C-alpha positions as CSV (number, residue, x, y, z in Angstrom):
1,M,-8.0,-33.5,10.5
2,N,-10.2,-34.7,8.3
3,W,-10.5,-33.2,4.5
4,K,-13.7,-32.0,4.9
5,V,-12.6,-30.1,8.2
6,S,-9.8,-28.7,6.5
7,L,-11.7,-27.6,2.9
8,D,-14.1,-25.9,5.8
9,K,-11.4,-24.0,7.2
10,Y,-9.9,-23.4,4.2
11,L,-13.0,-21.7,2.3
12,T,-14.0,-20.0,5.6
13,T,-10.8,-18.4,6.6
14,P,-10.1,-15.2,4.2
15,P,-6.5,-14.7,3.0
16,E,-3.8,-12.7,4.6
17,D,-3.6,-9.7,2.7
18,A,0.2,-8.3,3.1
19,F,-0.4,-5.4,0.5
20,T,-3.0,-3.7,2.2
21,S,-1.0,-3.6,5.6
22,Y,1.7,-2.4,3.5
23,W,0.1,0.1,1.9
24,E,-1.1,1.1,5.1
25,R,2.3,1.7,6.5
26,V,3.5,3.5,3.6
27,V,0.5,6.1,4.1
28,M,1.6,6.3,7.7
29,N,5.1,7.1,6.8
30,F,4.3,10.3,4.8
31,T,5.1,13.2,6.3
32,D,2.3,15.3,7.8
33,S,2.6,18.0,5.0
34,F,2.7,16.0,2.2
35,Y,-0.3,14.2,3.5
36,E,-2.3,16.7,4.5
37,E,-1.4,18.6,0.9
38,N,-2.1,15.6,-1.0
39,E,-5.3,13.7,1.0
40,E,-7.5,13.2,-1.8
41,W,-4.8,11.8,-4.4
42,V,-3.6,9.6,-1.4
43,Q,-7.2,8.3,-1.0
44,E,-7.8,7.7,-4.7
45,L,-8.7,4.2,-5.3
46,R,-6.9,2.6,-7.8
47,G,-4.4,5.5,-8.7
48,Q,-1.2,6.6,-9.4
49,L,-0.3,6.0,-5.7
50,D,-1.4,2.3,-5.7
51,E,0.6,1.7,-8.6
52,W,3.5,2.9,-7.1
53,V,3.2,1.4,-3.7
54,G,2.6,-1.9,-5.8
55,K,6.0,-1.9,-7.8
56,M,7.5,-1.3,-4.2
57,F,6.0,-3.7,-2.7
58,K,7.0,-6.5,-5.6
59,K,10.6,-5.0,-5.2
60,G,10.8,-5.8,-1.2
61,K,10.9,-2.0,-0.5
62,S,10.3,-1.1,3.3
63,P,7.1,1.1,4.0
64,D,9.7,3.8,5.0
65,T,11.9,3.9,1.9
66,C,8.7,3.6,-0.5
67,A,6.9,6.6,1.4
68,R,10.0,8.8,0.8
69,V,10.3,7.6,-2.6
70,I,6.6,8.4,-3.2
71,E,7.0,11.9,-2.1
72,R,9.5,12.6,-4.2
73,A,8.1,11.4,-7.4
74,Y,5.1,13.3,-6.7
75,R,7.1,16.5,-6.5
76,L,8.7,15.6,-9.7
77,Y,5.9,14.5,-11.6
78,F,2.9,15.9,-10.4
79,V,3.6,19.6,-8.9
80,F,4.4,21.9,-11.8
């Protein structure tokens, strides 16, 4: 493959976004009741949830573990 073809392929192929698929799997692992009660908070762009999911993603935690930790943290810090 010549360099022009490889450069074109590099520039036109979207990068793999592992974080987005991880975030989606985390949301799918929330309990139904948690998601229904907090849907607006979950869907908030660049909110606290994104920060927590990002930290867990960088630490290599599974989406299931991440979902359980976030549900517990939400109850501790946001529910009065």
